[in-house]
DRENTIZA-370363 format. One record per atom (N, C-alpha, C): x, y, z; residue in three letters. Coordinates in steps of 0.1 Angstrom, whole numbers, plus 5000, padded with zeros to 4 digits. Example, Ala and Ser with C-alpha at 12.3 -4.5 7.8 and 13.67 -1.06 7.14 Angstrom:
2
513249435078ALA512349555078ALA513249675078ALA512849785071SER513749895071SER512950005079SER
END
This chain:
318
637059204952MET636859064954MET636659034969MET635758934972THR635558904986THR636758834992THR637058875004THR638058795012THR637358735024THR637358605024PHE636458535034PHE637158545048PHE636358575058LYS636758555072LYS636358425078LYS635458355071ASN635058215074ASN634658145061ASN634558015061ILE634257945048ILE632757945046ILE632357945033PRO630857945030PRO630257805033PRO628957815036SER628257685038SER627257665026SER627157545022ILE626257505011ILE625557375014ILE624457355007ASP623557235009ASP623657144996ASP624257034997LEU624456944985LEU623056894980LEU622056894989ALA620656854984ALA620156954974ALA620557084974ASP620157174964ASP620657134950ASP621757064950PHE622257014937PHE621656884933PHE621556794943THR621156654939THR619656634938THR618856724946HIS617456704946HIS616656834944HIS617356944941GLY616657074939GLY616157094925GLY615457204923ASP614957234910ASP616157304902ASP615857344890GLU616957394882GLU617557524888GLU616757604894ALA617257734900ALA618157704912ALA617757604921LEU618557574932LEU619857504928LEU619757424918LYS620957354913LYS621957464907LYS621457554899ALA622257654893ALA622957744904ALA622157774914ALA622657864925ALA623757784933ALA623557654935PHE624657574941PHE625957574933PHE625857554920VAL626957554911VAL627757684912VAL626957794912LYS627557924912LYS628257954925LYS627557924936ASN628157944950ASN629357864952ASN629357734948LEU630457644950LEU631657694941LEU631457734929GLY632557774920GLY633157904925GLY632357994930GLU632858124935GLU633658104947GLU633258014956ALA633957984968ALA635357914965ALA635357824955TYR636557764951TYR637557854943TYR637057954938GLU637958054931GLU638558144941GLU637958164953THR638458254963THR639158194975THR638458114982ILE639058054995ILE639357904993ILE638757834983GLY639057694981GLY638457594990GLY637657645000PHE636957555010PHE635457585011PHE634657485013VAL633257505017VAL632857405028VAL631857435035ALA631257345045ALA629957295039ALA629757165039VAL628657105031VAL627757025040VAL626457045039LYS625456955046LYS624656875036LYS623956775041ASN623256675033ASN624156605023ASN625256555028HIS626256485020HIS626156335020HIS625156285027GLY624856135027GLY625556055037GLY626356115045LEU627056035056LEU626356065069LEU625755965075SER624855975087SER625756005099SER625156075109PRO625856095122PRO626155965129PRO625255865127GLU625555735134GLU626755665128GLU626855665114LEU628055605108LEU629355675111LEU629255805112THR630355885116THR630855855130THR629955845139GLU630255805153GLU630855665154GLU630355575146MET630855435146MET632255435142MET632555505131LEU633955505126LEU634855565136LEU634555685142TYR635355745151TYR635655655163TYR634655585167ALA634855485179ALA635855385175ALA635755325163GLN636655225159GLN638055275157GLN638155395152VAL639455465150VAL640155485163VAL639355535173GLN639955555186GLN640455425193GLN639655315191HIS640055185196HIS641455145190HIS641555165177PHE642755125170PHE643955205175PHE643855335176PHE645055415180PHE645355405194PHE644455355202GLU644755325217GLU645455195219GLU645655115208MET646354995209MET647855025212MET648654935218PRO650054955220PRO650754975207PRO651855055207VAL652555085195VAL653054955188VAL653554865195ALA654054735189ALA652954665181ALA651754675187GLN650654605180GLN650254685168GLN650254815168LYS649854895156LYS650954875145LYS652254865149GLU653254845140GLU653254715132GLU652454625137ASN652154495129ASN651454525116ASN650754645115TYR650054685104TYR650654785095TYR651954815098GLU652754905089GLU653454825079GLU653054835066ILE653454745056ILE654654815048ILE655754755048LYS656954815041LYS656754805026LYS657254915019GLY657254915005GLY656054974998GLY655055015006LEU653855065000LEU653755225000LEU654855285006GLY654855425007GLY653655475015GLY653255395025GLY652155435034GLY650755435027GLY650655375016GLN649355385009GLN648255295014GLN648555195022ARG647655115029ARG648055085043ARG647155065052GLY647455035066GLY647955145074GLY648855115084TYR649255205094TYR650555285090TYR650555415094VAL651855495092VAL652155555106VAL653255525111SER653655555125SER653955705127SER653955735140PHE654055875144PHE655255945138PHE655056065133GLY656156155128GLY656856115115GLY656256015108LYS656855965096LYS656656065084LYS655456125084GLU655156215072GLU655456355076GLU656056435067HIS656256575069HIS655656655057HIS655456785059ALA654956865048ALA656056885038ALA655656915025LYS656556935015LYS657457055019LYS658757035016ASN659757145019ASN660057165034ASN659557065042ARG659957075057ARG660556935061ARG661456945071ASN662156825076ASN661556765088ASN660856855096GLU660256805109GLU659056715106GLU658956595111GLY657756515110GLY656556575117GLY655456565111ASP654156605117ASP653856525130ASP653156585139LEU652856515152LEU651656435151LEU651656335142LYS650556245140LYS650956105135LYS649956015137GLU650055885131GLU648655865124GLU648655775114PHE647455765107PHE647255625100PHE646155605094TRP645755475088TRP645255515074TRP645455425064HIS644955445051HIS644055325046HIS642755355043PHE641855265036PHE641955315021PHE642155215012GLY642155244998GLY640955194990GLY641055204977GLN639955164968GLN639655024969GLN638354984970ASN637954854970ASN637254824957ASN637954764947VAL637354744934VAL636454624934VAL635154654930LEU634154554931LEU633654494918LEU634154564907ASP633754514894ASP634954444887ASP634954424874GLN636054354868GLN637154444862GLN637154564867ASP638054664862ASP639554614864ASP640354614854PRO641754564855PRO642554654864PRO642154774867ILE642954864875ILE643154804889ILE642354704893LYS642454634906LYS643954594908LYS644554554897ALA645954494898ALA646954604902ALA646554734901GLU647454844905GLU647454874920GLU646454824926TYR646254864940TYR646654754950TYR647354794960PRO647554694971PRO646254664978PRO646154554984ALA644954514992ALA644854605004ALA643654625009ASN643454685022ASN643954595033ASN644454655044VAL645054585055VAL643954555065VAL643754435069PHE642654395079PHE643154395093PHE642454465102VAL642854475116VAL642154355123VAL642954255127GLU642354135133GLU641654165146GLU642254255154GLU641654285167GLU640354355167GLU640054425156LEU638854505155LEU638054465142LEU637254365143PRO636554315131PRO635654415124PRO635154515131ASP634254615125ASP635054735119ASP636354745122PHE637154855118PHE637154865102PHE637454765095ASN637554765081ASN636154785075ASN635154705080LYS633854715075LYS633254855075LYS633354915087ILE632855055088ILE633655155080ILE634955135080GLY635855225072GLY635555225058GLY635255105052LEU634955095038LEU633555145034LEU632655135044GLU631355185042GLU631355345042GLU632155405051VAL632355545050VAL633055595037VAL634055515033TYR634755545021TYR633755555009TYR632855455008ALA631855454997ALA630955574998ALA630555615010LYS629655735012LYS630355865007LYS631555875012LEU632256005008LEU632656004994LEU632955894988GLU633255884973GLU632055924965GLU630855884970SER629655924963SER629356074964SER629556124976ALA629356274978ALA630456354969ALA631656294969GLY632656364961GLY632356364946GLY631656254941LYS631256254927LYS630256364924LYS629256384933ASP628356484932ASP628956624932ASP629956644941MET630656774941MET631356804928MET631956694923LEU632756714910LEU631756734898LEU630556684899ARG629656714888ARG629256864888ARG629056914900ALA628857064901ALA630057144897ALA631157104900ILE632457174895ILE632457164880ILE632157054874ALA632257034860ALA631257144853ALA630057154858LEU629157254853LEU629657394854LEU630357424866TYR630857554868TYR631957584857TYR632657484853LEU633757494844LEU633257484829LEU631957484827ASN631257474814ASN631657344807ASN631857234815LEU632057104810LEU630757024811LEU630756904805ASP629556814807ASP629456774822ASP628256774827GLU628156744841GLU628856614845GLU628956514837HIS629556384840HIS630956374836HIS631656484833TYR633056494828TYR633956414837TYR633756414850PHE634756354859PHE634356204862PHE633156164859ASP632656034864ASP633555924860ASP633955904848ALA634855794844ALA636255814849ALA636655934851LYS637955964855LYS638255924870LYS637155924878ILE637255894892ILE636755754895ILE636155684885HIS635655544887HIS636755454891HIS636755394903ASN637755314909ASN639155394909ASN638955524912GLY640155604913GLY640955574926GLY642155624927ASN643155594937ASN642855674950ASN641655684954SER641255764966SER641655694979SER641755774989ILE642255735002ILE641355795013ILE640955705023LEU640355755035LEU641355745046LEU641655855053ARG642755865062ARG642355895076ARG642055805085PRO641855835099PRO643255875105PRO643255995112ILE644456055117ILE644256065132ILE645356035140HIS645456055154HIS646556155157HIS646256265163TYR647256355168TYR647356335183TYR648356265188PRO648356225202PRO648556345211PRO648356325224PRO648656435234PRO650156475233PRO650356605234ILE651756655234ILE652356655248ILE653456585249THR654056555262THR655256645265THR655756715255ALA656856805258ALA656856915247ALA657357035250ALA657257145241ALA657957105227ALA657157115216PRO657757085203PRO658657195199PRO659757155192LYS660657255187LYS660057335176LYS660057265164ASN659457335152ASN658157255147ASN657957135153ALA656957055148ALA655557095152ALA654557075143VAL653157105146VAL652356975142VAL651056975146ARG650256855143ARG650256835128ARG650056935120ALA650256915105ALA650657055100ALA651857065094ALA652457185090ALA651657235077ALA651757365074GLU651057425063GLU651357345051GLU650257315043HIS650357235031HIS649157255022HIS649257205010GLU648057185001GLU647857044999GLU646656994997ASP646356854994ASP646756824980ASP647056694978ILE647556644965ILE646456624955ILE645356584959ASN644256524951ASN643356624944ASN642256574939LEU641256664932LEU640456744943LEU639756674952ILE639056744963ILE639256654975ILE639156714987THR639256645000THR637956675007THR637356565012LEU636156565020LEU636556535035LEU636356625044LEU636756605058LEU635656595067LEU635556475073MET634556455084MET634856535096MET633956585103GLY634156675115GLY635256625124GLY636256705126ALA637356675135ALA636956675149ALA637656605158SER637256595172SER637656705181SER638456805175ALA638956915183ALA639357025173ALA639357145178ASP639757265170ASP641257245165ASP641657325156GLY643057325151GLY643257355136GLY642157315128LEU642357335114LEU642257485110LEU643157535103GLN643157675099GLN643457685084GLN642857785077VAL642957805063VAL643557945061VAL644457955051LEU645058085048LEU644258165037LEU643758285041ASN642958355031ASN643858445022ASN643258525013LYS644058605004LYS644758725010LYS644358755022ASN645058865030ASN646158815038ASN646458675037GLY647458625045GLY647058595059GLY645758595062GLU645258565075GLU644858415077GLU645258365088TRP644858225091TRP643458225098TRP642458155091ILE641158145096ILE640858015102ILE640358005114SER639957875120SER638757825113SER638757695110VAL637657625104VAL636957535114VAL635757555117THR634957465126THR633657445119THR633457325114ALA632157285107ALA631157245118ALA629857275115LEU628757225123LEU628757075123LEU628057015133PRO628056865134PRO627556795122PRO626556855115GLU626056795103GLU626756815090GLU627856895091GLN628556935079GLN629956855077GLN630356845065ILE631756815062ILE632356925055ILE633656935055VAL634457045049VAL635056985036VAL634857055025VAL635357005012VAL636157115005VAL637457075002ASN638357174997ASN639057124984ASN639557214976VAL640257194963VAL641657144966VAL642057044959GLY643456994960GLY644257034948GLY645557004948ASP646457054938ASP646156994924ASP645656874923MET645356814910MET644256894903MET643256944911LEU642157024905LEU642657164901LEU643557214910GLN644157344907GLN644957344894GLN645757234892ARG646557214880ARG645557204868ARG644557124869LEU643657094858LEU642957224854LEU642657314863THR641957434860THR642857554858THR644157524857ASN645157624855ASN645057744865ASN644957704878ASN644857794889ASN643557874890ASN642557844882LYS641257904883LYS640557874897LYS640657744900LEU640157694913LEU641357684923LEU641257724935LYS642357744944LYS642557624954LYS643757574953SER644157474964SER644757554975SER644057584985THR644357674996THR645257615006THR646357685010THR647157645021THR646357625034THR646657515041HIS645957495054HIS646857425063HIS646557415076ARG647457355086ARG646557305098ARG647157225107VAL646557195120VAL647557235130VAL647157335138VAL648057395148VAL647957315161VAL649057335169ASN649057275182ASN648057345191ASN647457275200PRO646457335209PRO647157425220PRO646357505227PRO646957575238PRO647557485248PRO648557525256LYS649257435265LYS648357365274LYS647257425279GLU646357365288GLU645657245282GLU645657235268LYS644957125262LYS645957025255LYS647257035259TRP648256945254TRP647956795257TRP647256775268GLY647056635272GLY645956565265GLY645356635255THR644156575247THR644656525234THR643956415229SER644156375215SER643256445206SER643656445193ARG642756505183ARG642656395172ARG641456375167TYR641156275157TYR640556355145TYR640856305133SER640356365121SER640356265110SER639356265101ILE639256165091ILE638956235077ILE639956265069PRO639756325056PRO639756205046PRO638956235035PHE638856145023PHE639456225012PHE640556175006PHE641256234995PHE640856174982PHE640056244974LEU639456184962LEU640456204951LEU640956094945HIS641856094934HIS641256034922HIS641756074910PRO641356014898PRO642155884896PRO641855814885ARG642555694881ARG643955744877ARG644955654878SER646355694876SER646655744862SER645955694852GLU646255724838GLU645655864834GLU644855924842VAL644156044839VAL645156164837VAL645056234826SER645956344824SER645556464833SER646456534839LEU646256664846LEU646556784838LEU646656764825ASP646956874816ASP645856984817ASP646257114817CYS645257224819CYS644157214809CYS642957234814LEU641757244805LEU641857364795LEU641557334783ASP641657444773ASP640857564777ASP639657544783SER638757654787SER639357734798SER640357684805CYS640957764816CYS642257834812CYS642657824799ILE643857884794ILE643458014786ILE643858124790THR643558254783THR644758334781THR644658444774GLU645758534773GLU646158594786GLU645158624795ALA645458674808ALA645958564818ALA645658444815ASN646058334823ASN646658224815ASN647858244810PRO648558144801PRO648758014809PRO648957904801LYS649157774807LYS650357774817LYS650057724829ARG651057734840ARG651757604843ARG651257494838TYR651757364842TYR652057274830TYR653157184831LYS653357084821LYS652456974823LYS652256894812GLU651356784813GLU651956674821GLU651156604829ILE651556494838ILE650356404841ILE650556274843THR649356194847THR649156204862THR647956174866ALA647656174881ALA648656074888ALA648855964882GLY649755864889GLY651155914891GLY651755974880ALA653056024881ALA653156144891ALA652156224891TYR652156334900TYR652056294915TYR651156194917LEU651056134931LEU652356074935LEU653056004927GLU654355944930GLU655356054934GLU655456164926GLU656356274930GLU656056334944GLU654756344947ARG654356414959ARG654556314971ARG654356184970ILE654556094980ILE656056094984ILE656956104975ARG658356114978ARG658656254985ARG658056354981ALA658256484987ALA657756495002ALA656856405005LEU656256395019LEU657156305028LEU658156235022GLY659056155030GLY658456015032GLY657455975025LEU656855845026LEU657555735017LEU658255785007LYS659055694998LYS660355764996LYS661455684995ASN662755734992ASN662955754977ASN
END
């Protein structure tokens, strides 16, 4: 079996606009990558460089605001699901040290008459930056659309109907998370920018980070640095998809390491999109992924209940 020294690159246009042969090759390459390393770099995802730059500029403006000003947007009782989450509040599962980051959450913007709207808190509007929310929600929609195409390819790889996931993610509880890792001012004891972890959701779509630091753990126990090209996004499997596929597809451990000491004075920005299903969707293992060699590994749980468990494990809810 292949052990990746770097993550594979694929072209989403092969799936969305290619002929049958290109589409089949995309499905095969994506599925094999997700069975081995759990990460791919994707081009032609629909998010323009101009829109990416606009969002990064807005995000930088927000995080440069004084702490007291940012804390006006930290909403109590939401478990950090909308608005601002202050520095060091979140930690990786099974760790006590808070990660060296602060972040913002944009959530689902329900535009139809779907009653699920009542489940979601409203997005928080930043009064000082009128374009912040507008651009953030535009990027949210672009990445949600790319994620839907990725899940259609995954469905075909799993011998499901191509549109198996469509209704399950329609108005799903997805999150766009702009993250700021501030300059490091003193030697951290045990804390890192983001400790080793796996993502909670179905898949994560990561816009290019502003500095190095993302690393993925391969099957040999080696940490591989991930650096996508400017036109690429990185898309990885989350724990919900790993559960659903009974460990056929891998939710790979990854982390964001602290920079070398000479770069401590620099900020790092990163904007992942965590694609979630609707809360009522069952994460019970697919029958096709249960075999004698791979018996069922997980108990049945809904996406909403699983998310609640994990938010508490991250320290965002008591």
